[in-house]
N, CA, C and O atoms as CSV, one atom per row, in Angstrom:
chain,resi,resn,atom,element,x,y,z
A,1,UNK,N,N,-0.016,-35.884,-16.872
A,1,UNK,CA,C,1.023,-36.467,-16.765
A,1,UNK,C,C,1.345,-37.379,-17.633
A,1,UNK,O,O,0.436,-38.006,-18.177
A,2,UNK,N,N,2.709,-37.653,-17.953
A,2,UNK,CA,C,3.102,-38.318,-19.319
A,2,UNK,C,C,3.690,-39.491,-18.351
A,2,UNK,O,O,4.499,-39.292,-17.445
A,3,UNK,N,N,3.115,-40.790,-18.724
A,3,UNK,CA,C,4.428,-41.897,-18.313
A,3,UNK,C,C,5.277,-42.673,-19.499
A,3,UNK,O,O,4.655,-42.925,-20.531
A,4,UNK,N,N,6.411,-42.994,-19.426
A,4,UNK,CA,C,7.128,-43.442,-19.847
A,4,UNK,C,C,7.494,-44.782,-19.825
A,4,UNK,O,O,7.868,-45.221,-18.737
A,5,UNK,N,N,7.471,-45.557,-20.812
A,5,UNK,CA,C,7.860,-47.084,-20.451
A,5,UNK,C,C,9.554,-46.995,-20.778
A,5,UNK,O,O,10.158,-46.730,-21.818
A,6,UNK,N,N,10.039,-47.352,-19.363
A,6,UNK,CA,C,11.693,-47.492,-19.545
A,6,UNK,C,C,12.186,-49.351,-19.723
A,6,UNK,O,O,11.717,-50.334,-19.149
A,7,UNK,N,N,13.063,-49.267,-20.540
A,7,UNK,CA,C,13.621,-50.939,-20.674
A,7,UNK,C,C,15.275,-50.538,-20.586
A,7,UNK,O,O,15.838,-49.628,-21.196
A,8,UNK,N,N,15.950,-51.639,-19.505
A,8,UNK,CA,C,17.024,-51.802,-19.916
A,8,UNK,C,C,17.335,-52.945,-20.682
A,8,UNK,O,O,16.646,-53.965,-20.717
A,9,UNK,N,N,18.312,-52.768,-21.251
A,9,UNK,CA,C,18.654,-53.582,-22.371
A,9,UNK,C,C,20.214,-54.205,-22.521
A,9,UNK,O,O,21.011,-53.437,-21.982
A,10,UNK,N,N,20.746,-55.176,-23.003
A,10,UNK,CA,C,21.707,-55.588,-23.228
A,10,UNK,C,C,22.317,-55.160,-24.550
A,10,UNK,O,O,21.409,-54.851,-25.321
A,11,UNK,N,N,23.392,-55.040,-25.043
A,11,UNK,CA,C,23.965,-54.711,-26.016
A,11,UNK,C,C,23.577,-55.800,-27.346
A,11,UNK,O,O,23.542,-55.350,-28.491
A,12,UNK,N,N,23.307,-57.189,-27.080
A,12,UNK,CA,C,22.505,-57.866,-27.795
A,12,UNK,C,C,21.009,-57.539,-27.732
A,12,UNK,O,O,20.435,-58.208,-28.593
A,13,UNK,N,N,20.357,-56.948,-27.206
A,13,UNK,CA,C,18.850,-56.401,-27.425
A,13,UNK,C,C,18.001,-57.446,-26.357
A,13,UNK,O,O,16.861,-57.842,-26.599
A,14,UNK,N,N,18.521,-57.693,-25.540
A,14,UNK,CA,C,17.995,-58.740,-24.286
A,14,UNK,C,C,17.298,-57.537,-23.301
A,14,UNK,O,O,17.914,-56.629,-22.743
A,15,UNK,N,N,15.999,-57.767,-23.256
A,15,UNK,CA,C,15.508,-57.153,-22.078
A,15,UNK,C,C,15.835,-57.264,-20.809
A,15,UNK,O,O,15.385,-58.310,-20.342
A,16,UNK,N,N,16.587,-56.458,-19.844
A,16,UNK,CA,C,16.799,-57.014,-18.415
A,16,UNK,C,C,15.954,-56.624,-17.598
A,16,UNK,O,O,15.442,-57.400,-16.791
A,17,UNK,N,N,15.620,-55.180,-17.671
A,17,UNK,CA,C,14.722,-54.927,-16.720
A,17,UNK,C,C,13.674,-53.676,-17.057
A,17,UNK,O,O,14.286,-52.661,-17.390
A,18,UNK,N,N,12.237,-53.533,-17.043
A,18,UNK,CA,C,11.454,-53.065,-17.597
A,18,UNK,C,C,10.483,-52.191,-16.485
A,18,UNK,O,O,9.715,-52.827,-15.763
A,19,UNK,N,N,10.552,-50.879,-16.399
A,19,UNK,CA,C,9.688,-50.252,-15.506
A,19,UNK,C,C,8.988,-48.881,-16.464
A,19,UNK,O,O,8.997,-48.810,-17.693
A,20,UNK,N,N,8.423,-47.899,-15.534
A,20,UNK,CA,C,7.636,-46.772,-15.745
A,20,UNK,C,C,7.961,-45.580,-14.891
A,20,UNK,O,O,7.772,-45.599,-13.675
A,21,UNK,N,N,8.541,-44.347,-15.651
A,21,UNK,CA,C,8.317,-43.495,-14.998
A,21,UNK,C,C,7.329,-42.568,-15.183
A,21,UNK,O,O,6.584,-42.707,-16.152
A,22,UNK,N,N,7.190,-41.683,-14.464
A,22,UNK,CA,C,6.094,-40.697,-14.868
A,22,UNK,C,C,6.387,-39.000,-14.705
A,22,UNK,O,O,6.604,-38.597,-13.563
A,23,UNK,N,N,6.391,-38.383,-15.408
A,23,UNK,CA,C,6.637,-36.610,-15.785
A,23,UNK,C,C,5.545,-36.460,-15.644
A,23,UNK,O,O,4.535,-37.156,-15.750
A,24,UNK,N,N,5.926,-34.839,-15.219
A,24,UNK,CA,C,4.789,-33.566,-15.061
A,24,UNK,C,C,4.562,-32.996,-16.804
A,24,UNK,O,O,3.453,-32.584,-17.145
A,25,UNK,N,N,5.338,-33.022,-17.468
A,25,UNK,CA,C,5.050,-32.396,-18.785
A,25,UNK,C,C,5.849,-33.320,-19.490
A,25,UNK,O,O,6.637,-34.178,-19.094
A,26,UNK,N,N,5.341,-32.831,-21.072
A,26,UNK,CA,C,5.560,-33.497,-22.186
A,26,UNK,C,C,7.059,-33.484,-22.594
A,26,UNK,O,O,7.666,-34.457,-23.041
A,27,UNK,N,N,7.650,-32.048,-22.344
A,27,UNK,CA,C,8.895,-31.768,-22.675
A,27,UNK,C,C,9.747,-31.862,-21.705
A,27,UNK,O,O,9.592,-31.204,-20.677
A,28,UNK,N,N,11.028,-32.897,-21.922
A,28,UNK,CA,C,11.888,-32.950,-21.002
A,28,UNK,C,C,13.338,-33.253,-21.541
A,28,UNK,O,O,13.351,-34.013,-22.510
A,29,UNK,N,N,14.423,-32.852,-21.146
A,29,UNK,CA,C,15.955,-33.370,-21.589
A,29,UNK,C,C,16.039,-34.719,-21.027
A,29,UNK,O,O,15.336,-35.308,-20.206
A,30,UNK,N,N,17.272,-35.112,-21.803
A,30,UNK,CA,C,17.738,-35.903,-21.223
A,30,UNK,C,C,18.206,-36.288,-19.983
A,30,UNK,O,O,18.256,-37.442,-19.557
A,31,UNK,N,N,18.648,-34.982,-19.256
A,31,UNK,CA,C,19.521,-34.912,-18.444
A,31,UNK,C,C,18.155,-35.008,-16.927
A,31,UNK,O,O,18.263,-35.528,-15.816
A,32,UNK,N,N,17.174,-34.378,-17.469
A,32,UNK,CA,C,15.702,-35.030,-17.109
A,32,UNK,C,C,15.384,-36.322,-16.824
A,32,UNK,O,O,14.953,-36.674,-15.726
A,33,UNK,N,N,15.570,-37.043,-17.736
A,33,UNK,CA,C,14.880,-38.084,-17.668
A,33,UNK,C,C,16.296,-39.186,-16.645
A,33,UNK,O,O,16.177,-39.885,-15.639
A,34,UNK,N,N,17.172,-38.951,-17.277
A,34,UNK,CA,C,18.192,-39.518,-16.165
A,34,UNK,C,C,17.961,-39.300,-14.617
A,34,UNK,O,O,18.034,-40.104,-13.688
A,35,UNK,N,N,17.684,-38.060,-14.638
A,35,UNK,CA,C,17.601,-37.517,-12.828
A,35,UNK,C,C,16.282,-38.270,-12.266
A,35,UNK,O,O,16.112,-38.259,-11.047
A,36,UNK,N,N,15.354,-38.915,-13.085
A,36,UNK,CA,C,14.280,-39.118,-12.731
A,36,UNK,C,C,14.497,-40.370,-12.655
A,36,UNK,O,O,13.990,-40.883,-11.657
A,37,UNK,N,N,15.070,-41.076,-13.345
A,37,UNK,CA,C,15.693,-42.722,-13.223
A,37,UNK,C,C,16.187,-42.593,-11.797
A,37,UNK,O,O,15.643,-43.050,-10.792
A,38,UNK,N,N,17.037,-42.062,-11.857
A,38,UNK,CA,C,18.267,-41.899,-10.590
A,38,UNK,C,C,17.386,-41.643,-9.149
A,38,UNK,O,O,17.785,-42.188,-8.120
A,39,UNK,N,N,16.336,-40.905,-9.134
A,39,UNK,CA,C,15.673,-40.460,-8.106
A,39,UNK,C,C,14.768,-42.033,-7.830
A,39,UNK,O,O,14.887,-42.657,-6.775
A,40,UNK,N,N,13.988,-42.437,-8.842
A,40,UNK,CA,C,13.301,-43.651,-8.720
A,40,UNK,C,C,14.335,-44.735,-7.987
A,40,UNK,O,O,14.184,-45.200,-6.857
A,41,UNK,N,N,14.992,-44.907,-8.547
A,41,UNK,CA,C,16.026,-45.956,-8.321
A,41,UNK,C,C,16.665,-46.089,-6.642
A,41,UNK,O,O,16.805,-47.071,-5.913
A,42,UNK,N,N,16.946,-44.706,-6.452
A,42,UNK,CA,C,17.157,-44.446,-5.083
A,42,UNK,C,C,16.188,-44.739,-4.358
A,42,UNK,O,O,16.413,-45.514,-3.428
A,43,UNK,N,N,15.247,-44.384,-4.488
A,43,UNK,CA,C,14.060,-44.306,-3.612
A,43,UNK,C,C,13.401,-45.864,-3.421
A,43,UNK,O,O,12.680,-46.214,-2.487
A,44,UNK,N,N,13.864,-46.724,-4.598
A,44,UNK,CA,C,13.378,-47.898,-4.450
A,44,UNK,C,C,14.122,-48.866,-3.582
A,44,UNK,O,O,13.786,-49.953,-3.114
A,45,UNK,N,N,15.340,-48.095,-3.489
A,45,UNK,CA,C,17.158,-48.675,-2.893
A,45,UNK,C,C,16.701,-49.087,-1.603
A,45,UNK,O,O,16.683,-50.212,-1.104
A,46,UNK,N,N,16.237,-47.686,-1.025
A,46,UNK,CA,C,16.153,-46.840,0.361
A,46,UNK,C,C,14.684,-47.931,1.190
A,46,UNK,O,O,14.689,-48.343,2.350
A,47,UNK,N,N,13.813,-48.106,0.364
A,47,UNK,CA,C,12.765,-48.833,0.591
A,47,UNK,C,C,13.071,-50.215,0.663
A,47,UNK,O,O,12.525,-50.804,1.596
A,48,UNK,N,N,13.831,-50.911,-0.107
A,48,UNK,CA,C,14.258,-52.270,0.300
A,48,UNK,C,C,15.039,-52.289,1.439
A,48,UNK,O,O,14.901,-53.196,2.260
A,49,UNK,N,N,15.896,-51.339,1.601
A,49,UNK,CA,C,16.614,-51.376,3.285
A,49,UNK,C,C,15.799,-51.192,4.170
A,49,UNK,O,O,15.761,-52.030,5.071
A,50,UNK,N,N,15.046,-50.250,4.203
A,50,UNK,CA,C,13.848,-49.985,4.958
A,50,UNK,C,C,13.184,-51.551,5.358
A,50,UNK,O,O,13.195,-51.893,6.541
A,51,UNK,N,N,12.792,-52.179,4.636
A,51,UNK,CA,C,11.576,-53.179,4.441
A,51,UNK,C,C,12.550,-54.562,5.300
A,51,UNK,O,O,12.175,-55.277,6.229
A,52,UNK,N,N,13.614,-54.560,4.709
A,52,UNK,CA,C,14.471,-55.596,5.245
A,52,UNK,C,C,14.910,-55.398,6.887
A,52,UNK,O,O,15.175,-56.432,7.500
A,53,UNK,N,N,14.967,-54.519,7.376
A,53,UNK,CA,C,15.460,-54.090,8.622
A,53,UNK,C,C,13.897,-53.801,9.462
A,53,UNK,O,O,13.858,-53.712,10.690
A,54,UNK,N,N,12.760,-53.688,8.659
A,54,UNK,CA,C,11.719,-53.990,9.507
A,54,UNK,C,C,11.076,-55.170,9.781
A,54,UNK,O,O,10.811,-55.859,8.795
A,55,UNK,N,N,10.616,-55.765,11.320
A,55,UNK,CA,C,9.880,-56.600,11.395
A,55,UNK,C,C,8.523,-56.764,10.618
A,55,UNK,O,O,7.636,-55.944,10.855
A,56,UNK,N,N,8.364,-57.487,9.962
A,56,UNK,CA,C,6.862,-58.059,9.655
A,56,UNK,C,C,5.531,-58.089,10.908
A,56,UNK,O,O,5.761,-58.366,12.085
A,57,UNK,N,N,4.521,-57.840,10.519
A,57,UNK,CA,C,3.582,-57.431,11.565
A,57,UNK,C,C,3.093,-58.716,12.073
A,57,UNK,O,O,2.318,-58.657,13.027
A,58,UNK,N,N,3.455,-60.039,11.536
A,58,UNK,CA,C,3.141,-61.400,11.577
A,58,UNK,C,C,4.538,-61.853,12.643
A,58,UNK,O,O,4.616,-62.821,13.399
A,59,UNK,N,N,5.194,-61.153,12.469
A,59,UNK,CA,C,6.831,-61.762,13.139
A,59,UNK,C,C,7.349,-60.956,14.317
A,59,UNK,O,O,8.292,-60.269,13.925
A,60,UNK,N,N,7.098,-60.770,15.619
A,60,UNK,CA,C,7.828,-60.301,16.415
A,60,UNK,C,C,9.303,-60.442,16.914
A,60,UNK,O,O,9.594,-61.601,17.209
A,61,UNK,N,N,10.021,-59.774,17.030
A,61,UNK,CA,C,11.295,-60.572,17.260
A,61,UNK,C,C,11.242,-60.193,18.987
A,61,UNK,O,O,10.613,-59.244,19.455
A,62,UNK,N,N,11.995,-61.100,19.718
A,62,UNK,CA,C,12.263,-61.040,21.178
A,62,UNK,C,C,12.840,-59.662,21.515
A,62,UNK,O,O,13.282,-58.805,20.749
A,63,UNK,N,N,12.772,-59.660,22.332
A,63,UNK,CA,C,13.781,-58.244,22.967
A,63,UNK,C,C,15.320,-58.491,22.814
A,63,UNK,O,O,16.053,-57.580,22.430
A,64,UNK,N,N,15.913,-60.037,23.192
A,64,UNK,CA,C,17.166,-60.283,22.656
A,64,UNK,C,C,17.609,-60.317,21.353
A,64,UNK,O,O,18.727,-59.872,21.096
A,65,UNK,N,N,16.796,-60.849,20.353
A,65,UNK,CA,C,16.664,-60.144,19.001
A,65,UNK,C,C,17.137,-59.188,18.071
A,65,UNK,O,O,17.992,-59.103,17.189
A,66,UNK,N,N,15.864,-58.194,18.838
A,66,UNK,CA,C,15.781,-56.674,18.688
A,66,UNK,C,C,17.142,-56.212,18.872
A,66,UNK,O,O,17.791,-55.626,18.005
A,67,UNK,N,N,17.678,-56.595,20.416
A,67,UNK,CA,C,19.274,-55.930,20.885
A,67,UNK,C,C,20.112,-56.439,19.324
A,67,UNK,O,O,20.441,-55.720,18.380
A,68,UNK,N,N,20.251,-57.625,19.464
A,68,UNK,CA,C,21.602,-58.006,18.634
A,68,UNK,C,C,21.227,-57.333,17.177
A,68,UNK,O,O,22.188,-56.877,16.558
A,69,UNK,N,N,19.975,-57.228,16.590
A,69,UNK,CA,C,19.966,-56.512,15.530
A,69,UNK,C,C,20.174,-55.186,15.507
A,69,UNK,O,O,20.710,-54.671,14.525
A,70,UNK,N,N,19.794,-54.476,16.548
A,70,UNK,CA,C,20.407,-53.188,16.479
A,70,UNK,C,C,21.236,-52.637,15.848
A,70,UNK,O,O,21.042,-51.604,15.206
A,71,UNK,N,N,22.324,-53.263,15.938
A,71,UNK,CA,C,23.675,-52.829,15.088
A,71,UNK,C,C,23.089,-52.857,13.673
A,71,UNK,O,O,23.145,-51.770,13.097
A,72,UNK,N,N,22.519,-53.909,12.964
A,72,UNK,CA,C,21.987,-54.111,11.774
A,72,UNK,C,C,21.396,-53.028,11.119
A,72,UNK,O,O,21.864,-52.598,10.065
A,73,UNK,N,N,20.203,-52.454,11.762
A,73,UNK,CA,C,19.284,-51.502,11.648
A,73,UNK,C,C,20.368,-49.781,11.653
A,73,UNK,O,O,20.146,-48.899,10.823
A,74,UNK,N,N,21.197,-49.687,12.475
A,74,UNK,CA,C,22.257,-48.958,12.623
A,74,UNK,C,C,22.760,-48.570,11.507
A,74,UNK,O,O,22.801,-47.392,11.154
A,75,UNK,N,N,23.214,-49.592,10.818
A,75,UNK,CA,C,23.826,-49.455,9.580
A,75,UNK,C,C,23.105,-49.216,8.266
A,75,UNK,O,O,23.541,-48.597,7.296
A,76,UNK,N,N,22.009,-49.771,8.389
A,76,UNK,CA,C,21.073,-49.607,7.301
A,76,UNK,C,C,20.925,-48.125,7.176
A,76,UNK,O,O,21.366,-47.461,6.238
A,77,UNK,N,N,20.162,-47.594,8.363
A,77,UNK,CA,C,20.110,-46.014,8.350
A,77,UNK,C,C,21.176,-45.244,7.999
A,77,UNK,O,O,21.060,-44.101,7.557
A,78,UNK,N,N,22.358,-45.892,8.196
A,78,UNK,CA,C,23.716,-45.025,7.674
A,78,UNK,C,C,23.881,-44.920,6.121
A,78,UNK,O,O,24.705,-44.157,5.616
A,79,UNK,N,N,22.852,-45.926,5.215
A,79,UNK,CA,C,23.475,-46.401,4.526
A,79,UNK,C,C,22.298,-45.552,3.084
A,79,UNK,O,O,21.714,-45.985,2.091
A,80,UNK,N,N,22.423,-44.445,3.624
A,80,UNK,CA,C,21.626,-43.622,3.011
A,80,UNK,C,C,22.507,-43.120,1.590
A,80,UNK,O,O,23.709,-42.859,1.544
A,81,UNK,N,N,21.579,-43.079,0.540
A,81,UNK,CA,C,22.386,-42.851,-0.910
A,81,UNK,C,C,22.201,-41.356,-1.159
A,81,UNK,O,O,21.028,-40.993,-1.082
A,82,UNK,N,N,23.084,-40.422,-1.435
A,82,UNK,CA,C,23.208,-39.418,-2.067
A,82,UNK,C,C,23.003,-38.967,-3.172
A,82,UNK,O,O,23.846,-38.737,-4.040
A,83,UNK,N,N,21.355,-38.736,-3.241
A,83,UNK,CA,C,20.846,-38.799,-4.809
A,83,UNK,C,C,21.522,-37.904,-5.536
A,83,UNK,O,O,22.026,-38.304,-6.585
A,84,UNK,N,N,21.670,-36.621,-5.175
A,84,UNK,CA,C,22.576,-35.509,-6.237
A,84,UNK,C,C,24.000,-36.170,-6.468
A,84,UNK,O,O,24.523,-35.886,-7.546
A,85,UNK,N,N,24.576,-36.856,-5.775
A,85,UNK,CA,C,25.971,-37.732,-6.336
A,85,UNK,C,C,25.482,-38.403,-7.259
A,85,UNK,O,O,25.898,-38.215,-8.402
A,86,UNK,N,N,24.528,-39.308,-7.016
A,86,UNK,CA,C,24.311,-40.460,-8.073
A,86,UNK,C,C,23.731,-39.918,-9.668
A,86,UNK,O,O,23.888,-40.562,-10.705
A,87,UNK,N,N,23.208,-38.915,-9.584
A,87,UNK,CA,C,22.651,-38.420,-10.599
A,87,UNK,C,C,24.070,-37.596,-11.154
A,87,UNK,O,O,24.302,-37.886,-12.328
A,88,UNK,N,N,24.848,-36.841,-10.684
A,88,UNK,CA,C,26.134,-36.443,-11.317
A,88,UNK,C,C,26.870,-37.342,-11.711
A,88,UNK,O,O,27.322,-37.109,-12.832
A,89,UNK,N,N,27.312,-38.637,-11.102
A,89,UNK,CA,C,27.530,-39.507,-11.500
A,89,UNK,C,C,26.985,-40.182,-13.019
A,89,UNK,O,O,27.634,-40.368,-14.048
A,90,UNK,N,N,26.110,-40.351,-12.838
A,90,UNK,CA,C,25.050,-40.506,-13.930
A,90,UNK,C,C,25.149,-39.883,-15.232
A,90,UNK,O,O,25.452,-40.560,-16.214
A,91,UNK,N,N,24.923,-38.671,-15.311
A,91,UNK,CA,C,25.281,-37.927,-16.112
A,91,UNK,C,C,27.050,-38.055,-16.785
A,91,UNK,O,O,27.415,-38.136,-17.958
A,92,UNK,N,N,27.838,-38.031,-15.557
A,92,UNK,CA,C,29.109,-38.237,-15.906
A,92,UNK,C,C,29.068,-39.534,-17.148
A,92,UNK,O,O,29.567,-39.553,-18.273
A,93,UNK,N,N,28.348,-40.447,-16.492
A,93,UNK,CA,C,28.614,-42.187,-17.230
A,93,UNK,C,C,28.087,-41.700,-18.651
A,93,UNK,O,O,28.710,-41.826,-19.705
A,94,UNK,N,N,26.815,-41.114,-18.495
A,94,UNK,CA,C,26.236,-40.870,-20.311
A,94,UNK,C,C,27.534,-40.133,-20.930
A,94,UNK,O,O,28.074,-40.608,-21.929
A,95,UNK,N,N,27.987,-39.043,-20.356
A,95,UNK,CA,C,28.819,-37.825,-21.543
A,95,UNK,C,C,30.128,-39.021,-21.612
A,95,UNK,O,O,30.627,-39.030,-22.737
A,96,UNK,N,N,30.549,-39.669,-20.984
A,96,UNK,CA,C,31.551,-40.485,-21.069
A,96,UNK,C,C,31.210,-41.830,-21.681
A,96,UNK,O,O,32.010,-42.710,-21.365
A,97,UNK,N,N,30.188,-42.222,-22.506
A,97,UNK,CA,C,29.764,-43.575,-23.031
A,97,UNK,C,C,29.981,-44.407,-21.982
A,97,UNK,O,O,30.925,-45.164,-22.208
A,98,UNK,N,N,29.392,-44.584,-20.753
A,98,UNK,CA,C,29.117,-45.453,-20.112
A,98,UNK,C,C,27.591,-46.128,-20.667
A,98,UNK,O,O,27.332,-47.256,-20.246
A,99,UNK,N,N,27.068,-45.782,-21.151
A,99,UNK,CA,C,25.553,-46.153,-21.410
A,99,UNK,C,C,25.257,-45.326,-22.695
A,99,UNK,O,O,25.982,-44.391,-23.034
A,100,UNK,N,N,24.139,-45.722,-23.405
A,100,UNK,CA,C,23.769,-45.011,-24.441
A,100,UNK,C,C,22.035,-44.938,-24.040
A,100,UNK,O,O,21.583,-45.831,-23.323
A,101,UNK,N,N,21.401,-44.171,-24.390
A,101,UNK,CA,C,20.306,-44.372,-24.541
A,101,UNK,C,C,19.209,-44.040,-26.067
A,101,UNK,O,O,19.340,-43.060,-26.802
A,102,UNK,N,N,18.460,-44.837,-26.187
A,102,UNK,CA,C,17.551,-44.577,-27.125
A,102,UNK,C,C,15.963,-44.310,-26.820
A,102,UNK,O,O,15.225,-44.964,-26.081
A,103,UNK,N,N,15.598,-42.928,-27.765
A,103,UNK,CA,C,14.386,-42.672,-27.255
A,103,UNK,C,C,13.223,-42.630,-28.619
A,103,UNK,O,O,13.344,-41.887,-29.592
A,104,UNK,N,N,12.280,-43.462,-28.434
A,104,UNK,CA,C,11.670,-43.429,-29.785
A,104,UNK,C,C,12.692,-44.433,-30.782
A,104,UNK,O,O,12.447,-44.234,-31.972
A,105,UNK,N,N,13.391,-45.094,-30.632
A,105,UNK,CA,C,14.180,-46.239,-30.986
A,105,UNK,C,C,15.362,-45.082,-32.025
A,105,UNK,O,O,15.714,-45.383,-33.166
A,106,UNK,N,N,15.833,-43.701,-31.257
A,106,UNK,CA,C,16.808,-43.006,-31.887
A,106,UNK,C,C,17.851,-42.951,-30.488
A,106,UNK,O,O,17.567,-43.113,-29.302
A,107,UNK,N,N,19.155,-42.656,-31.145
A,107,UNK,CA,C,20.090,-42.620,-30.050
A,107,UNK,C,C,19.941,-40.995,-29.957
A,107,UNK,O,O,19.684,-40.288,-30.931
A,108,UNK,N,N,20.197,-40.399,-28.293
A,108,UNK,CA,C,20.197,-39.339,-27.884
A,108,UNK,C,C,21.829,-39.018,-27.592
A,108,UNK,O,O,22.657,-39.902,-27.371
A,109,UNK,N,N,22.134,-37.515,-27.638
A,109,UNK,CA,C,23.753,-37.799,-27.444
A,109,UNK,C,C,23.930,-36.767,-26.814
A,109,UNK,O,O,25.092,-36.359,-26.807
A,110,UNK,N,N,22.914,-35.976,-26.076
A,110,UNK,CA,C,23.138,-34.749,-25.212
A,110,UNK,C,C,22.363,-34.919,-24.352
A,110,UNK,O,O,21.285,-35.500,-24.477
A,111,UNK,N,N,22.985,-34.242,-22.960
A,111,UNK,CA,C,22.294,-34.275,-21.579
A,111,UNK,C,C,21.104,-32.832,-22.058
A,111,UNK,O,O,20.062,-32.839,-21.403
A,112,UNK,N,N,21.200,-32.025,-22.801
A,112,UNK,CA,C,20.284,-30.856,-22.880
A,112,UNK,C,C,19.463,-31.156,-24.484
A,112,UNK,O,O,18.966,-30.275,-25.185
A,113,UNK,N,N,19.491,-32.319,-24.726
A,113,UNK,CA,C,18.877,-32.795,-26.088
A,113,UNK,C,C,17.160,-32.636,-25.569
A,113,UNK,O,O,16.654,-33.393,-24.741
A,114,UNK,N,N,16.554,-31.696,-26.129
A,114,UNK,CA,C,14.962,-32.180,-25.629
A,114,UNK,C,C,14.211,-33.172,-26.361
A,114,UNK,O,O,14.449,-33.500,-27.524
A,115,UNK,N,N,13.008,-33.779,-25.401
A,115,UNK,CA,C,12.154,-35.066,-25.691
A,115,UNK,C,C,11.046,-34.702,-25.460
A,115,UNK,O,O,10.562,-34.200,-24.446
A,116,UNK,N,N,10.489,-35.036,-26.715
A,116,UNK,CA,C,8.745,-34.784,-26.619
A,116,UNK,C,C,8.398,-36.415,-25.931
A,116,UNK,O,O,8.948,-37.455,-26.292
A,117,UNK,N,N,7.544,-36.308,-25.069
A,117,UNK,CA,C,7.204,-37.561,-24.110
A,117,UNK,C,C,5.491,-37.715,-24.810
A,117,UNK,O,O,4.843,-36.671,-24.888
A,118,UNK,N,N,4.996,-38.717,-25.175
A,118,UNK,CA,C,3.936,-38.912,-25.877
A,118,UNK,C,C,3.661,-40.375,-25.116
A,118,UNK,O,O,4.496,-40.992,-24.455
A,119,UNK,N,N,2.261,-40.782,-25.377
A,119,UNK,CA,C,1.842,-42.002,-24.725
A,119,UNK,C,C,2.562,-43.419,-25.778
A,119,UNK,O,O,2.555,-44.530,-25.249
A,120,UNK,N,N,3.029,-43.313,-26.934
A,120,UNK,CA,C,3.910,-44.239,-27.465
A,120,UNK,C,C,5.270,-44.026,-27.390
A,120,UNK,O,O,6.035,-44.515,-28.222
A,121,UNK,N,N,5.755,-43.138,-26.195
A,121,UNK,CA,C,7.299,-42.992,-26.397
A,121,UNK,C,C,7.876,-44.304,-25.198
A,121,UNK,O,O,7.338,-44.647,-24.145
A,122,UNK,N,N,8.976,-44.756,-25.759
A,122,UNK,CA,C,9.554,-45.774,-25.194
A,122,UNK,C,C,11.003,-45.322,-24.877
A,122,UNK,O,O,11.581,-44.651,-25.732
A,123,UNK,N,N,11.531,-45.581,-23.912
A,123,UNK,CA,C,13.003,-45.267,-23.734
A,123,UNK,C,C,14.024,-46.497,-23.299
A,123,UNK,O,O,13.794,-47.184,-22.304
A,124,UNK,N,N,14.969,-46.665,-23.999
A,124,UNK,CA,C,16.083,-47.867,-23.827
A,124,UNK,C,C,17.069,-47.264,-23.485
A,124,UNK,O,O,17.602,-46.320,-24.069
A,125,UNK,N,N,17.479,-47.940,-22.187
A,125,UNK,CA,C,19.290,-47.716,-22.029
A,125,UNK,C,C,19.804,-48.745,-21.912
A,125,UNK,O,O,19.420,-49.653,-21.175
A,126,UNK,N,N,21.005,-48.750,-22.816
A,126,UNK,CA,C,22.224,-49.663,-23.204
A,126,UNK,C,C,23.209,-49.540,-21.945
A,126,UNK,O,O,23.658,-48.396,-21.867
A,127,UNK,N,N,23.657,-50.371,-20.968
A,127,UNK,CA,C,25.082,-50.140,-20.042
A,127,UNK,C,C,26.096,-50.815,-21.146
A,127,UNK,O,O,25.866,-51.924,-21.629
A,128,UNK,N,N,27.055,-50.152,-21.433
A,128,UNK,CA,C,27.816,-50.764,-22.234
A,128,UNK,C,C,29.146,-51.040,-21.128
A,128,UNK,O,O,29.461,-50.191,-20.294
A,129,UNK,N,N,29.912,-52.462,-21.281
A,129,UNK,CA,C,30.724,-53.145,-20.430
A,129,UNK,C,C,31.970,-52.900,-21.269
A,129,UNK,O,O,31.958,-52.890,-22.500
A,130,UNK,N,N,33.140,-52.685,-20.446
A,130,UNK,CA,C,34.614,-52.498,-21.081
A,130,UNK,C,C,34.869,-53.634,-21.278
A,130,UNK,O,O,34.820,-54.499,-20.404
A,131,UNK,N,N,35.248,-53.865,-22.700
A,131,UNK,CA,C,36.031,-55.436,-22.861
A,131,UNK,C,C,37.482,-55.534,-21.866
A,131,UNK,O,O,38.197,-54.603,-21.496
A,132,UNK,N,N,37.607,-56.873,-21.615
A,132,UNK,CA,C,38.424,-57.304,-20.547
A,132,UNK,C,C,40.099,-57.168,-21.290
A,132,UNK,O,O,40.499,-57.964,-22.139
A,133,UNK,N,N,40.796,-56.179,-20.842
A,133,UNK,CA,C,42.095,-55.949,-21.202
A,133,UNK,C,C,42.169,-55.337,-22.707
A,133,UNK,O,O,42.917,-55.679,-23.623
A,134,UNK,N,N,41.303,-54.468,-22.688
A,134,UNK,CA,C,40.944,-53.560,-23.824
A,134,UNK,C,C,40.209,-52.511,-23.305
A,134,UNK,O,O,39.793,-51.622,-24.047
């Protein structure tokens, strides 16, 4: 198993977020990298939604509170994210320069580009923001 250090950076080089992704193989494509990132993000999002609407063991809502919050729980359960749709949107954003990726400090340019993951490998995602009025 190979672990990649992933960083989100601004165009100015400020690190916004940092996390790790595990891969079962050393050889991946850029498309695989993006897909695994989206799968991980959606799983974390779904977990956050579930935790937000699950009472903690130390706190038990009254029957009235549970009934009043039932609507919120139903809404949260409906908030499922379509992973495949999000992966396709991310691939499209990459192809249309919505963000770029640096793999071991070199920009990758194609979804099918092969990447060799080593212990030293690092990935940087840089999201581009459109300029106002242009």
